[in-house]
NUROZA-207997 format. One record per residue: residue in three letters; x, y, z of N, C-alpha, C in turn. Coordinates in Angstrom, 1 decimal, always signed. Layout:
+------+--------+--------+--------+--------+--------+--------+--------+--------+--------+
: type :    nxx :    nyy :    nzz :   caxx :   cayy :   cazz :    cxx :    cyy :    czz :
+------+--------+--------+--------+--------+--------+--------+--------+--------+--------+
:  ALA :      X :      Y :      Z :      X :      Y :      Z :      X :      Y :      Z :
...
+------+--------+--------+--------+--------+--------+--------+--------+--------+--------+
This chain:
+------+--------+--------+--------+--------+--------+--------+--------+--------+--------+
: type :    nxx :    nyy :    nzz :   caxx :   cayy :   cazz :    cxx :    cyy :    czz :
+------+--------+--------+--------+--------+--------+--------+--------+--------+--------+
:  MET :  +37.2 :   +6.5 :  +95.7 :  +36.4 :   +7.7 :  +95.0 :  +37.3 :   +8.9 :  +95.0 :
:  ASP :  +37.5 :   +9.6 :  +94.0 :  +38.3 :  +10.8 :  +94.0 :  +37.4 :  +12.0 :  +94.6 :
:  ILE :  +37.4 :  +12.5 :  +95.6 :  +36.7 :  +13.6 :  +96.2 :  +37.6 :  +14.8 :  +96.6 :
:  THR :  +37.1 :  +15.9 :  +96.1 :  +38.1 :  +16.9 :  +96.5 :  +38.0 :  +17.3 :  +98.0 :
:  PRO :  +39.2 :  +17.5 :  +98.5 :  +39.1 :  +17.8 : +100.0 :  +38.4 :  +19.1 : +100.3 :
:  ASP :  +37.9 :  +19.4 : +101.4 :  +37.2 :  +20.6 : +101.9 :  +38.1 :  +21.8 : +101.9 :
:  ASN :  +39.2 :  +21.5 : +102.1 :  +40.2 :  +22.8 : +102.2 :  +40.7 :  +23.1 : +100.8 :
:  GLU :  +40.3 :  +22.6 :  +99.9 :  +40.7 :  +23.0 :  +98.5 :  +39.6 :  +23.9 :  +97.8 :
:  PHE :  +38.5 :  +24.1 :  +98.6 :  +37.5 :  +25.1 :  +98.0 :  +37.6 :  +26.5 :  +98.5 :
:  ILE :  +37.6 :  +27.4 :  +97.5 :  +37.3 :  +28.7 :  +97.9 :  +35.8 :  +29.0 :  +98.5 :
:  LYS :  +35.6 :  +29.8 :  +99.7 :  +34.5 :  +29.8 : +100.5 :  +34.1 :  +31.1 : +100.3 :
:  ASN :  +32.9 :  +31.5 : +100.7 :  +32.4 :  +32.9 : +100.7 :  +31.4 :  +32.8 : +101.7 :
:  SER :  +31.6 :  +33.9 : +102.6 :  +30.8 :  +33.9 : +104.0 :  +29.3 :  +34.2 : +103.6 :
:  ASN :  +28.9 :  +34.7 : +102.4 :  +27.6 :  +35.0 : +102.0 :  +26.9 :  +34.0 : +101.3 :
:  VAL :  +27.4 :  +32.8 : +101.4 :  +27.0 :  +31.7 : +100.4 :  +27.3 :  +30.2 : +101.3 :
:  PRO :  +26.1 :  +29.6 : +101.3 :  +26.3 :  +28.1 : +102.0 :  +27.3 :  +27.4 : +101.3 :
:  GLY :  +28.1 :  +26.5 : +102.0 :  +29.0 :  +25.5 : +101.4 :  +30.2 :  +25.9 : +101.5 :
:  PRO :  +31.3 :  +25.1 : +100.9 :  +30.7 :  +23.8 : +100.1 :  +30.0 :  +22.7 : +101.0 :
:  THR :  +29.3 :  +21.7 : +100.4 :  +28.8 :  +20.6 : +101.0 :  +30.1 :  +20.0 : +101.3 :
:  LYS :  +30.0 :  +19.4 : +102.6 :  +31.2 :  +18.7 : +103.2 :  +31.5 :  +17.4 : +102.3 :
:  GLU :  +32.7 :  +17.1 : +102.6 :  +33.6 :  +16.1 : +101.6 :  +32.7 :  +14.9 : +101.8 :
:  GLU :  +32.5 :  +14.2 : +103.0 :  +31.8 :  +13.0 : +103.3 :  +30.5 :  +12.9 : +102.7 :
:  VAL :  +29.8 :  +14.1 : +102.7 :  +28.4 :  +14.1 : +102.0 :  +28.4 :  +14.2 : +100.6 :
:  ARG :  +29.5 :  +14.9 :  +99.9 :  +29.7 :  +14.7 :  +98.6 :  +29.8 :  +13.5 :  +98.2 :
:  CYS :  +30.7 :  +12.6 :  +98.8 :  +31.0 :  +11.3 :  +98.6 :  +29.7 :  +10.3 :  +98.5 :
:  LEU :  +29.0 :  +10.5 :  +99.4 :  +27.4 :  +10.0 :  +99.7 :  +26.7 :  +10.2 :  +98.4 :
:  VAL :  +26.5 :  +11.6 :  +98.1 :  +25.7 :  +12.0 :  +97.1 :  +26.2 :  +11.5 :  +95.6 :
:  MET :  +27.6 :  +11.4 :  +95.5 :  +28.0 :  +10.9 :  +94.1 :  +27.6 :   +9.4 :  +94.1 :
:  CYS :  +27.6 :   +8.7 :  +95.2 :  +27.3 :   +7.2 :  +95.2 :  +25.6 :   +7.2 :  +95.0 :
:  LYS :  +24.9 :   +8.0 :  +95.5 :  +23.4 :   +7.8 :  +95.4 :  +23.0 :   +8.3 :  +94.0 :
:  SER :  +23.6 :   +9.2 :  +93.4 :  +23.4 :   +9.7 :  +92.1 :  +23.6 :   +8.8 :  +91.0 :
:  GLN :  +24.7 :   +7.9 :  +91.2 :  +25.4 :   +7.0 :  +90.3 :  +25.6 :   +7.8 :  +89.0 :
:  VAL :  +26.2 :   +9.0 :  +89.1 :  +26.5 :   +9.7 :  +87.8 :  +27.6 :   +9.1 :  +87.2 :
:  SER :  +27.6 :   +9.4 :  +85.9 :  +28.6 :   +8.6 :  +85.0 :  +29.0 :   +9.7 :  +84.1 :
:  LYS :  +29.9 :   +9.2 :  +83.1 :  +30.5 :  +10.4 :  +82.1 :  +29.4 :  +10.4 :  +81.0 :
:  ALA :  +28.4 :   +9.7 :  +80.8 :  +27.4 :  +10.0 :  +79.9 :  +26.3 :  +10.7 :  +80.3 :
:  ASP :  +26.3 :  +11.1 :  +81.5 :  +25.0 :  +11.9 :  +82.4 :  +24.9 :  +13.4 :  +82.0 :
:  VAL :  +23.9 :  +14.0 :  +82.0 :  +23.6 :  +15.3 :  +82.1 :  +23.0 :  +15.6 :  +83.3 :
:  VAL :  +23.6 :  +16.4 :  +84.2 :  +23.2 :  +16.8 :  +85.5 :  +22.8 :  +18.1 :  +85.8 :
:  VAL :  +21.7 :  +18.4 :  +86.5 :  +21.1 :  +19.8 :  +86.9 :  +21.2 :  +19.9 :  +88.5 :
:  ASP :  +22.0 :  +20.9 :  +88.8 :  +22.2 :  +21.2 :  +90.3 :  +21.7 :  +22.4 :  +90.6 :
:  VAL :  +20.4 :  +22.1 :  +91.3 :  +19.5 :  +23.4 :  +91.7 :  +20.0 :  +23.8 :  +93.1 :
:  GLY :  +20.4 :  +25.2 :  +93.4 :  +20.8 :  +25.6 :  +94.5 :  +22.3 :  +25.2 :  +94.8 :
:  CYS :  +23.2 :  +25.5 :  +93.8 :  +24.5 :  +25.0 :  +93.7 :  +25.4 :  +25.6 :  +94.8 :
:  GLY :  +25.0 :  +26.6 :  +95.5 :  +25.7 :  +27.4 :  +96.5 :  +27.2 :  +27.7 :  +96.2 :
:  THR :  +28.3 :  +27.2 :  +97.0 :  +29.7 :  +27.6 :  +96.3 :  +30.2 :  +26.6 :  +95.3 :
:  GLY :  +29.4 :  +25.5 :  +95.0 :  +29.7 :  +24.6 :  +94.1 :  +30.4 :  +23.4 :  +94.3 :
:  GLY :  +30.4 :  +22.9 :  +95.7 :  +30.9 :  +21.8 :  +96.0 :  +30.4 :  +20.5 :  +95.2 :
:  LEU :  +29.0 :  +20.2 :  +95.1 :  +28.5 :  +19.0 :  +94.3 :  +28.7 :  +19.5 :  +92.9 :
:  THR :  +28.6 :  +20.9 :  +92.4 :  +28.8 :  +20.9 :  +91.1 :  +30.2 :  +20.4 :  +90.7 :
:  LEU :  +31.2 :  +20.8 :  +91.4 :  +32.5 :  +20.4 :  +91.0 :  +32.6 :  +18.9 :  +91.0 :
:  GLU :  +32.1 :  +18.3 :  +91.8 :  +32.1 :  +16.6 :  +91.9 :  +31.5 :  +16.2 :  +90.6 :
:  PHE :  +30.3 :  +16.7 :  +90.2 :  +29.5 :  +16.4 :  +89.2 :  +30.4 :  +16.6 :  +87.9 :
:  ALA :  +31.0 :  +17.8 :  +87.9 :  +31.8 :  +18.2 :  +86.8 :  +32.8 :  +17.1 :  +86.4 :
:  LYS :  +33.4 :  +16.6 :  +87.5 :  +34.6 :  +15.5 :  +87.2 :  +34.2 :  +14.2 :  +86.6 :
:  ARG :  +32.7 :  +13.9 :  +86.9 :  +32.2 :  +12.8 :  +86.3 :  +31.2 :  +12.7 :  +85.3 :
:  ALA :  +30.7 :  +13.8 :  +85.2 :  +29.3 :  +13.9 :  +84.0 :  +29.8 :  +14.5 :  +82.6 :
:  LYS :  +29.0 :  +14.3 :  +81.9 :  +29.3 :  +14.9 :  +80.5 :  +28.8 :  +16.4 :  +80.4 :
:  LYS :  +28.0 :  +16.9 :  +81.2 :  +27.3 :  +18.2 :  +81.1 :  +26.7 :  +18.5 :  +82.5 :
:  VAL :  +27.0 :  +19.9 :  +83.0 :  +26.5 :  +20.1 :  +84.3 :  +25.7 :  +21.5 :  +84.2 :
:  TYR :  +24.4 :  +21.6 :  +84.6 :  +23.7 :  +22.9 :  +84.6 :  +23.7 :  +23.3 :  +86.0 :
:  ALA :  +24.4 :  +24.2 :  +86.5 :  +24.5 :  +24.8 :  +87.9 :  +23.5 :  +26.1 :  +88.1 :
:  ILE :  +22.5 :  +25.9 :  +88.9 :  +21.6 :  +26.8 :  +89.1 :  +21.6 :  +27.5 :  +90.4 :
:  ASP :  +21.6 :  +28.7 :  +90.6 :  +21.3 :  +29.5 :  +91.9 :  +20.8 :  +30.7 :  +91.6 :
:  LYS :  +20.0 :  +31.3 :  +92.4 :  +19.4 :  +32.8 :  +92.1 :  +20.4 :  +33.7 :  +92.8 :
:  ASN :  +21.4 :  +33.2 :  +93.5 :  +22.3 :  +34.3 :  +94.3 :  +23.5 :  +34.3 :  +93.4 :
:  PRO :  +23.8 :  +35.5 :  +92.7 :  +25.1 :  +35.8 :  +92.0 :  +26.1 :  +35.6 :  +92.5 :
:  GLU :  +26.4 :  +35.7 :  +93.8 :  +27.5 :  +35.7 :  +94.6 :  +27.8 :  +34.0 :  +94.5 :
:  ALA :  +26.7 :  +33.3 :  +94.7 :  +27.0 :  +31.9 :  +94.8 :  +27.6 :  +31.4 :  +93.4 :
:  LEU :  +27.0 :  +31.8 :  +92.4 :  +27.5 :  +31.4 :  +91.0 :  +29.0 :  +31.9 :  +90.8 :
:  LYS :  +29.1 :  +33.2 :  +91.4 :  +30.9 :  +33.7 :  +91.2 :  +31.7 :  +32.8 :  +91.9 :
:  THR :  +31.1 :  +32.4 :  +93.1 :  +32.2 :  +31.4 :  +93.8 :  +32.2 :  +29.9 :  +93.3 :
:  THR :  +31.1 :  +29.5 :  +92.8 :  +31.1 :  +28.3 :  +91.9 :  +31.9 :  +28.4 :  +90.9 :
:  PHE :  +32.0 :  +29.3 :  +90.0 :  +32.9 :  +29.7 :  +88.9 :  +34.3 :  +29.6 :  +89.2 :
:  LYS :  +34.5 :  +30.3 :  +90.4 :  +36.0 :  +30.5 :  +90.9 :  +36.5 :  +29.0 :  +91.3 :
:  ASN :  +35.7 :  +28.1 :  +92.1 :  +36.1 :  +27.0 :  +92.3 :  +36.2 :  +25.8 :  +91.2 :
:  LEU :  +35.4 :  +26.1 :  +90.2 :  +35.4 :  +25.2 :  +88.9 :  +36.8 :  +25.6 :  +88.2 :
:  GLN :  +37.0 :  +26.8 :  +88.0 :  +38.3 :  +27.4 :  +87.4 :  +39.6 :  +26.9 :  +88.2 :
:  LYS :  +39.4 :  +27.0 :  +89.5 :  +40.6 :  +26.4 :  +90.4 :  +40.9 :  +25.0 :  +90.0 :
:  HIS :  +40.0 :  +24.3 :  +89.7 :  +40.0 :  +23.0 :  +89.6 :  +40.1 :  +22.4 :  +88.0 :
:  GLY :  +40.1 :  +23.5 :  +87.1 :  +40.2 :  +23.1 :  +85.6 :  +38.9 :  +22.5 :  +85.2 :
:  LEU :  +37.7 :  +22.8 :  +85.9 :  +36.5 :  +22.0 :  +85.5 :  +35.4 :  +23.0 :  +84.8 :
:  ASP :  +35.7 :  +24.3 :  +84.5 :  +34.6 :  +25.1 :  +84.1 :  +34.1 :  +24.9 :  +82.7 :
:  ASP :  +34.9 :  +24.1 :  +81.9 :  +34.6 :  +23.9 :  +80.5 :  +33.0 :  +23.1 :  +80.3 :
:  GLY :  +32.6 :  +22.1 :  +81.0 :  +31.6 :  +21.3 :  +80.9 :  +30.4 :  +21.8 :  +81.8 :
:  VAL :  +30.5 :  +23.0 :  +82.4 :  +29.4 :  +23.4 :  +83.3 :  +28.8 :  +24.8 :  +82.8 :
:  ASP :  +27.5 :  +24.8 :  +82.6 :  +26.7 :  +26.1 :  +82.5 :  +26.3 :  +26.7 :  +83.8 :
:  LEU :  +26.6 :  +27.9 :  +84.0 :  +26.1 :  +28.5 :  +85.4 :  +24.8 :  +29.4 :  +85.0 :
:  ILE :  +23.7 :  +29.1 :  +85.6 :  +22.5 :  +29.9 :  +85.4 :  +22.1 :  +30.6 :  +86.5 :
:  GLU :  +22.1 :  +32.0 :  +86.5 :  +21.4 :  +32.8 :  +87.6 :  +19.8 :  +32.9 :  +87.6 :
:  ALA :  +19.2 :  +32.0 :  +88.3 :  +17.6 :  +32.0 :  +88.2 :  +17.3 :  +31.1 :  +89.2 :
:  ASP :  +16.0 :  +31.2 :  +89.6 :  +15.3 :  +30.3 :  +90.5 :  +15.1 :  +29.1 :  +89.7 :
:  GLY :  +15.4 :  +28.0 :  +90.1 :  +15.3 :  +26.6 :  +89.5 :  +14.0 :  +26.5 :  +88.9 :
:  THR :  +12.9 :  +26.8 :  +89.5 :  +11.5 :  +26.7 :  +89.0 :  +11.4 :  +27.4 :  +87.7 :
:  GLU :  +12.2 :  +28.5 :  +87.4 :  +11.9 :  +29.3 :  +86.1 :  +12.9 :  +28.8 :  +85.1 :
:  VAL :  +13.7 :  +27.8 :  +85.2 :  +14.5 :  +27.4 :  +84.0 :  +14.6 :  +26.0 :  +83.8 :
:  LEU :  +13.9 :  +25.2 :  +84.6 :  +13.7 :  +23.7 :  +84.3 :  +13.4 :  +23.3 :  +83.0 :
:  ASP :  +12.1 :  +24.0 :  +82.8 :  +11.4 :  +23.7 :  +81.4 :  +12.4 :  +24.1 :  +80.2 :
:  ASN :  +13.2 :  +24.9 :  +80.3 :  +14.2 :  +25.3 :  +79.3 :  +15.5 :  +24.5 :  +79.0 :
:  LEU :  +15.5 :  +23.5 :  +79.9 :  +16.8 :  +22.8 :  +79.9 :  +16.5 :  +21.4 :  +79.1 :
:  PRO :  +17.6 :  +20.9 :  +78.4 :  +17.3 :  +19.7 :  +77.7 :  +17.0 :  +18.7 :  +78.6 :
:  PRO :  +16.6 :  +17.4 :  +78.3 :  +16.3 :  +16.4 :  +79.3 :  +17.7 :  +15.9 :  +80.0 :
:  PHE :  +17.7 :  +15.5 :  +81.2 :  +19.0 :  +15.3 :  +82.0 :  +18.7 :  +13.8 :  +82.8 :
:  ASP :  +19.7 :  +13.4 :  +83.2 :  +19.9 :  +12.0 :  +83.9 :  +19.8 :  +12.2 :  +85.5 :
:  VAL :  +20.4 :  +13.3 :  +86.1 :  +20.4 :  +13.5 :  +87.3 :  +19.9 :  +14.9 :  +87.7 :
:  LEU :  +19.0 :  +15.0 :  +88.7 :  +18.5 :  +16.1 :  +89.3 :  +18.9 :  +16.3 :  +90.6 :
:  MET :  +19.9 :  +17.3 :  +91.1 :  +20.3 :  +17.4 :  +92.2 :  +19.8 :  +18.7 :  +93.0 :
:  VAL :  +19.1 :  +18.6 :  +94.1 :  +18.5 :  +19.8 :  +94.8 :  +19.2 :  +19.9 :  +96.1 :
:  GLY :  +19.8 :  +21.0 :  +96.2 :  +20.6 :  +21.4 :  +97.4 :  +19.8 :  +22.7 :  +98.0 :
:  GLY :  +19.0 :  +23.2 :  +97.3 :  +18.2 :  +24.3 :  +97.8 :  +17.0 :  +24.6 :  +96.9 :
:  SER :  +15.8 :  +24.6 :  +97.6 :  +14.5 :  +24.7 :  +96.9 :  +13.8 :  +25.9 :  +97.0 :
:  GLY :  +14.2 :  +26.7 :  +97.9 :  +13.5 :  +28.2 :  +98.3 :  +12.1 :  +27.9 :  +98.6 :
:  GLY :  +11.7 :  +26.8 :  +99.3 :  +10.4 :  +26.6 :  +99.6 :   +9.5 :  +26.0 :  +98.5 :
:  LYS :  +10.1 :  +25.8 :  +97.3 :   +9.4 :  +25.3 :  +96.2 :   +9.5 :  +23.8 :  +95.8 :
:  MET :  +10.0 :  +22.8 :  +96.8 :  +10.4 :  +21.5 :  +96.6 :   +9.1 :  +20.8 :  +95.6 :
:  ASP :   +8.1 :  +20.8 :  +95.9 :   +6.9 :  +20.3 :  +95.3 :   +7.2 :  +20.5 :  +93.8 :
:  TYR :   +7.2 :  +21.9 :  +93.5 :   +7.3 :  +22.3 :  +92.2 :   +8.5 :  +22.0 :  +91.3 :
:  LEU :   +9.7 :  +22.1 :  +92.1 :  +10.8 :  +21.6 :  +91.6 :  +11.0 :  +20.1 :  +91.3 :
:  LEU :  +10.6 :  +19.3 :  +91.9 :  +10.5 :  +17.9 :  +91.9 :   +9.6 :  +17.2 :  +90.8 :
:  LYS :   +8.5 :  +17.9 :  +90.8 :   +7.4 :  +17.6 :  +89.7 :   +7.9 :  +18.1 :  +88.2 :
:  ARG :   +8.5 :  +19.3 :  +88.3 :   +8.9 :  +19.8 :  +86.9 :  +10.1 :  +19.1 :  +86.5 :
:  GLY :  +11.1 :  +18.8 :  +87.6 :  +12.3 :  +18.1 :  +87.2 :  +11.9 :  +16.7 :  +86.8 :
:  TYR :  +11.0 :  +16.0 :  +87.3 :  +10.5 :  +14.6 :  +87.1 :  +10.2 :  +14.6 :  +85.6 :
:  LYS :   +9.6 :  +15.5 :  +85.1 :   +9.1 :  +15.5 :  +83.6 :  +10.3 :  +15.6 :  +82.6 :
:  LYS :  +11.3 :  +16.3 :  +83.0 :  +12.5 :  +16.3 :  +82.1 :  +13.5 :  +15.3 :  +82.3 :
:  LEU :  +13.4 :  +14.6 :  +83.4 :  +14.2 :  +13.5 :  +83.8 :  +14.0 :  +12.3 :  +82.9 :
:  LYS :  +15.3 :  +11.9 :  +82.3 :  +15.2 :  +10.7 :  +81.4 :  +14.9 :   +9.4 :  +82.1 :
:  SER :  +14.4 :   +8.5 :  +81.2 :  +14.0 :   +7.1 :  +82.0 :  +15.2 :   +6.6 :  +82.7 :
:  GLY :  +15.0 :   +6.2 :  +83.9 :  +16.1 :   +5.6 :  +84.6 :  +17.0 :   +6.6 :  +85.3 :
:  GLY :  +16.5 :   +7.8 :  +85.2 :  +17.3 :   +9.2 :  +85.8 :  +17.0 :   +9.3 :  +87.4 :
:  ARG :  +17.9 :   +9.8 :  +88.0 :  +17.9 :   +9.9 :  +89.4 :  +17.7 :  +11.4 :  +90.0 :
:  ILE :  +16.9 :  +11.4 :  +91.1 :  +16.8 :  +12.8 :  +91.7 :  +17.4 :  +12.5 :  +93.3 :
:  VAL :  +18.3 :  +13.5 :  +93.6 :  +19.0 :  +13.5 :  +94.9 :  +18.6 :  +14.9 :  +95.5 :
:  VAL :  +18.1 :  +14.9 :  +96.7 :  +18.0 :  +16.1 :  +97.7 :  +18.7 :  +15.9 :  +98.9 :
:  THR :  +19.5 :  +17.1 :  +99.1 :  +20.2 :  +17.0 : +100.3 :  +19.6 :  +18.2 : +101.2 :
:  SER :  +19.5 :  +18.0 : +102.6 :  +18.7 :  +19.0 : +103.5 :  +19.2 :  +19.1 : +104.8 :
:  ILE :  +19.6 :  +20.4 : +105.4 :  +19.7 :  +20.5 : +106.8 :  +18.5 :  +20.7 : +107.6 :
:  LEU :  +17.6 :  +21.0 : +107.0 :  +16.1 :  +21.1 : +107.5 :  +15.3 :  +20.1 : +107.7 :
:  LEU :  +14.6 :  +19.8 : +108.9 :  +13.8 :  +18.6 : +109.1 :  +12.7 :  +18.4 : +108.0 :
:  GLU :  +12.0 :  +19.5 : +107.9 :  +10.9 :  +19.6 : +106.8 :  +11.2 :  +19.1 : +105.3 :
:  THR :  +12.3 :  +19.3 : +105.0 :  +12.5 :  +19.2 : +103.6 :  +12.5 :  +17.7 : +102.9 :
:  PRO :  +13.2 :  +16.6 : +103.9 :  +13.2 :  +15.3 : +103.5 :  +11.7 :  +14.8 : +103.4 :
:  SER :  +10.9 :  +15.2 : +104.4 :   +9.6 :  +14.7 : +104.4 :   +8.7 :  +15.2 : +103.2 :
:  GLU :   +9.0 :  +16.5 : +103.0 :   +8.3 :  +17.1 : +101.5 :   +8.9 :  +16.2 : +100.2 :
:  ALA :  +10.1 :  +16.2 : +100.3 :  +10.9 :  +15.5 :  +99.2 :  +10.4 :  +14.0 :  +99.2 :
:  THR :  +10.2 :  +13.4 : +100.2 :   +9.8 :  +11.7 : +100.0 :   +8.3 :  +11.8 :  +99.6 :
:  MET :   +7.5 :  +12.8 : +100.1 :   +6.1 :  +12.7 :  +99.8 :   +5.9 :  +12.9 :  +98.3 :
:  VAL :   +6.5 :  +13.9 :  +97.7 :   +6.4 :  +14.1 :  +96.2 :   +7.0 :  +12.9 :  +95.5 :
:  MET :   +8.1 :  +12.6 :  +95.8 :   +8.6 :  +11.3 :  +95.0 :   +7.9 :  +10.2 :  +95.0 :
:  LYS :   +7.2 :   +9.9 :  +96.4 :   +6.4 :   +8.7 :  +96.3 :   +5.1 :   +9.0 :  +95.6 :
:  ASP :   +4.7 :  +10.2 :  +95.5 :   +3.4 :  +10.6 :  +94.7 :   +3.7 :  +10.4 :  +93.2 :
:  LEU :   +5.1 :  +10.5 :  +92.7 :   +5.3 :  +10.4 :  +91.4 :   +5.7 :   +9.0 :  +91.1 :
:  GLY :   +5.4 :   +8.1 :  +92.2 :   +5.6 :   +6.5 :  +91.9 :   +7.1 :   +6.2 :  +91.9 :
:  MET :   +8.0 :   +6.9 :  +92.6 :   +9.4 :   +6.5 :  +92.8 :   +9.6 :   +5.7 :  +94.0 :
:  GLU :  +10.5 :   +4.9 :  +93.8 :  +11.0 :   +4.2 :  +95.1 :  +12.1 :   +5.1 :  +95.9 :
:  VAL :  +11.6 :   +5.4 :  +97.1 :  +12.5 :   +6.4 :  +97.8 :  +13.5 :   +5.9 :  +98.8 :
:  ASP :  +14.5 :   +6.6 :  +98.7 :  +15.6 :   +6.2 :  +99.8 :  +16.1 :   +7.2 : +100.7 :
:  VAL :  +15.9 :   +7.3 : +102.0 :  +16.4 :   +8.3 : +102.9 :  +17.6 :   +7.9 : +103.8 :
:  VAL :  +18.5 :   +8.8 : +103.8 :  +19.6 :   +8.4 : +104.8 :  +20.1 :   +9.6 : +105.6 :
:  GLY :  +20.0 :   +9.5 : +106.8 :  +20.6 :  +10.7 : +107.7 :  +21.8 :  +10.4 : +108.0 :
:  VAL :  +22.7 :  +11.6 : +108.0 :  +24.1 :  +11.5 : +108.1 :  +24.6 :  +12.3 : +109.2 :
:  SER :  +25.2 :  +11.9 : +110.0 :  +25.9 :  +12.6 : +111.2 :  +27.4 :  +12.4 : +111.1 :
:  ILE :  +28.1 :  +13.4 : +110.9 :  +29.5 :  +13.2 : +110.8 :  +30.3 :  +14.2 : +111.7 :
:  SER :  +31.3 :  +13.6 : +112.4 :  +32.3 :  +14.3 : +113.3 :  +33.6 :  +14.2 : +112.8 :
:  LYS :  +34.3 :  +15.1 : +112.8 :  +35.8 :  +15.2 : +112.2 :  +36.7 :  +15.3 : +113.5 :
:  GLY :  +37.9 :  +14.6 : +113.4 :  +38.7 :  +14.8 : +114.5 :  +39.6 :  +16.0 : +114.5 :
:  LYS :  +39.7 :  +16.8 : +115.6 :  +40.3 :  +18.0 : +115.8 :  +41.4 :  +17.6 : +116.7 :
:  ILE :  +42.7 :  +17.7 : +116.1 :  +44.0 :  +17.3 : +116.9 :  +44.4 :  +18.4 : +117.8 :
:  SER :  +44.5 :  +18.1 : +119.1 :  +45.2 :  +19.1 : +120.0 :  +46.2 :  +18.4 : +120.7 :
:  ALA :  +46.9 :  +19.2 : +121.7 :  +48.1 :  +18.7 : +122.4 :  +47.8 :  +17.3 : +123.4 :
:  ARG :  +46.5 :  +17.4 : +123.7 :  +46.1 :  +16.2 : +124.7 :  +45.5 :  +15.1 : +124.0 :
:  GLY :  +45.2 :  +15.4 : +122.8 :  +44.4 :  +14.2 : +121.9 :  +43.5 :  +14.6 : +120.9 :
:  THR :  +42.7 :  +13.7 : +120.6 :  +41.8 :  +14.2 : +119.3 :  +40.4 :  +14.5 : +119.9 :
:  MET :  +39.8 :  +15.5 : +119.6 :  +38.4 :  +16.0 : +119.9 :  +37.5 :  +15.6 : +118.7 :
:  MET :  +36.5 :  +15.0 : +118.8 :  +35.6 :  +15.0 : +117.7 :  +34.5 :  +16.1 : +117.6 :
:  VAL :  +34.6 :  +16.7 : +116.5 :  +33.7 :  +18.0 : +116.3 :  +32.7 :  +17.6 : +115.4 :
:  ALA :  +31.4 :  +17.8 : +115.7 :  +30.3 :  +17.5 : +115.1 :  +30.0 :  +18.5 : +113.9 :
:  ARG :  +29.4 :  +18.0 : +112.7 :  +29.1 :  +18.9 : +111.7 :  +27.6 :  +18.8 : +111.8 :
:  ASN :  +26.9 :  +19.6 : +110.9 :  +25.5 :  +19.8 : +110.7 :  +25.0 :  +18.4 : +110.3 :
:  PRO :  +24.0 :  +17.7 : +110.8 :  +23.4 :  +16.4 : +110.3 :  +22.7 :  +16.9 : +109.1 :
:  ILE :  +22.9 :  +15.9 : +108.0 :  +22.4 :  +16.0 : +106.7 :  +21.4 :  +15.0 : +106.4 :
:  THR :  +20.4 :  +15.1 : +105.6 :  +19.6 :  +14.1 : +105.2 :  +19.7 :  +14.1 : +103.7 :
:  ILE :  +19.8 :  +12.8 : +103.2 :  +19.9 :  +12.7 : +101.8 :  +18.8 :  +11.8 : +101.2 :
:  VAL :  +17.9 :  +12.4 : +100.3 :  +16.8 :  +11.7 :  +99.9 :  +17.0 :  +11.4 :  +98.5 :
:  SER :  +17.0 :  +10.2 :  +98.1 :  +17.1 :   +9.9 :  +96.6 :  +16.3 :   +8.8 :  +96.0 :
:  ALA :  +16.1 :   +8.9 :  +94.9 :  +15.0 :   +8.2 :  +94.0 :  +15.4 :   +7.9 :  +92.5 :
:  LYS :  +14.9 :   +6.9 :  +91.9 :  +15.3 :   +6.6 :  +90.4 :  +13.8 :   +6.4 :  +89.7 :
:  LYS :  +13.9 :   +7.4 :  +88.7 :  +12.8 :   +7.1 :  +87.8 :  +12.8 :   +5.8 :  +87.0 :
:  ALA :  +11.5 :   +5.2 :  +87.1 :  +11.5 :   +3.8 :  +86.4 :  +11.9 :   +3.9 :  +85.0 :
:  LEU :  +12.5 :   +2.8 :  +84.5 :  +13.0 :   +2.6 :  +82.9 :  +11.5 :   +2.4 :  +82.3 :
:  LYS :  +11.6 :   +3.1 :  +81.2 :  +10.4 :   +2.9 :  +80.2 :  +10.7 :   +1.5 :  +79.5 :
:  ASN :   +9.7 :   +0.9 :  +79.3 :   +9.7 :   -0.5 :  +78.5 :   +9.4 :   -0.3 :  +77.0 :
+------+--------+--------+--------+--------+--------+--------+--------+--------+--------+
C-alpha cells in the first residue's frame, strides 16, 4: 500500500498530526476506500488522513474548526499535488454534515466532545454499505463511538494499536513508543 512517509508532511506545532504512517495504513484498510468513494474527514488536523484519502477517493471533504489546521492540510495537499479533489471546510463537523451530499466513508479524527451527534448525523448521510472510522488517543472516545455505532445497528470492530519505531544510535537500536491509538470502525448494512 502506498502510504506517504511521516517525514514528507508539513507540520504545525499548533495543530495535532499528522496521524502516524502505520495508523494511516490501518485506517485505509479499515475504511476500504476506493476510487468511487466520497469521504468526509471530520477533525482533519494537519491532513495526514485527508491526503491518504485524496490519493484513493473520488472526492474528500476535510472539515476542521481550526483555520490553522486547514491551512496546514492545504499545504500538505499542495505539496503532494492532491488539492484538486478536496474541499476544505472551516466549521464544526456537526454544523456541516447535513449540508454535504451523501458519502461512502465518514472519518472522525476529532469530535470536540460531540461524538454521539456526529455519528448519528453522519450515519443518516452515509450511503448503504458505507463505512465509519473513528481514531482516538483518549480512552473514553472508543467506548462512546462503540456504543453509538451499536445503537445504530452497526457491527463494530475495535483495534488498539501500540507502535514503536526504531531509533538508531551508535550502540544499537532503541525502540521509541508512540501514542497508543484506538481505531473503531463499522459498516452500514446494505439496503435490500
